[in-house]
Each structure stands twice: as structure tokens, then as C-alpha cells.
C-alpha positions as CSV (number, residue, x, y, z in Angstrom):
1,S,14.9,321.3,-25.6
2,N,15.7,323.9,-29.0
3,E,18.6,325.1,-28.3
4,K,21.0,325.9,-30.9
5,L,25.1,325.5,-31.0
6,G,26.3,328.6,-30.9
7,Q,23.6,330.2,-29.4
8,T,24.3,332.6,-26.9
9,G,22.1,334.9,-25.1
10,S,21.5,337.2,-21.2
11,I,18.4,335.6,-19.2
12,W,17.0,338.7,-17.0
13,M,15.2,337.6,-13.8
14,V,13.8,340.3,-11.6
15,Q,12.1,339.1,-8.2
16,D,8.7,341.4,-8.2
17,G,7.8,343.8,-5.4
18,T,7.3,340.8,-3.3
19,G,10.5,339.5,-4.0
20,S,11.2,335.6,-2.8
21,R,10.6,334.0,-5.8
22,T,12.9,330.8,-7.0
23,A,13.8,329.9,-10.8
24,A,14.5,326.2,-11.4
25,W,16.9,324.8,-14.0
26,N,17.2,322.1,-16.6
27,S,20.0,320.0,-16.2
28,A,21.6,321.3,-19.8
29,F,22.6,324.4,-17.9
30,K,26.0,324.1,-16.4
31,W,27.6,326.2,-13.8
32,T,31.3,327.2,-12.8
33,G,32.0,324.4,-9.5
34,G,28.9,322.7,-11.0
35,T,26.0,323.9,-8.7
36,A,23.8,326.4,-10.0
37,P,24.1,330.0,-7.9
38,T,21.3,330.8,-5.7
39,L,19.6,333.9,-6.6
40,S,18.8,336.8,-5.3
41,T,15.5,337.0,-3.5
42,A,15.2,341.1,-2.2
43,A,12.2,342.1,-3.5
44,S,13.1,344.2,-7.0
45,A,16.7,342.4,-7.1
46,V,17.8,341.7,-10.6
47,D,19.8,338.9,-11.3
48,R,22.3,338.0,-15.1
49,I,22.0,334.6,-16.5
50,D,24.8,334.9,-19.8
51,Y,24.8,331.4,-21.2
52,L,26.4,329.4,-24.2
53,V,25.4,326.7,-25.9
54,I,28.3,324.5,-26.6
55,A,26.6,321.5,-27.7
56,A,23.2,319.9,-27.7
57,G,22.2,319.3,-23.9
58,N,25.5,321.7,-22.4
59,I,24.6,325.1,-21.9
60,Q,27.9,327.0,-20.5
61,A,25.8,329.9,-17.9
62,V,27.5,332.1,-16.0
63,A,25.9,334.1,-13.1
64,S,25.6,338.0,-12.2
65,L,23.9,338.4,-8.9
66,D,22.4,341.5,-7.3
67,I,22.8,344.0,-9.8
68,K,22.7,347.2,-8.8
């Protein structure tokens, strides 16, 4: 809710030892194809979300899943 124009970053999603955790995304996040990715759910799985704020309420994001 307090994004800044031009802001960029990475969000690392790391599953705990149990896994099966999910994430919900604010509607401001815009994804390739218009659909948020299904994140990895295996125990200790690592996903990376890179984002760029291009306007208020418009955050372009891309996911790199199951990084090893």
C-alpha cells in the first residue's frame, strides 16, 4: 500500500521444513499472462519474486520457481 514509483526488489519465499505454505497477492501485482504463479510447496523449496513498481497500484512481477 506504500509502493513508490520506480521501486524494485526481490521477495524470497522459503518454505519451512513442513512445506505446503501458500501466498496471496494484492491485486496491484500484475503477472505474465495475468495469473499469479503457483509457488513451490515442497519442504525447504525456494522461490524468488522480482518486481518493479510502474505506477500506483501497478506492480509488475515475475517468479523464478524452485531455485536450487
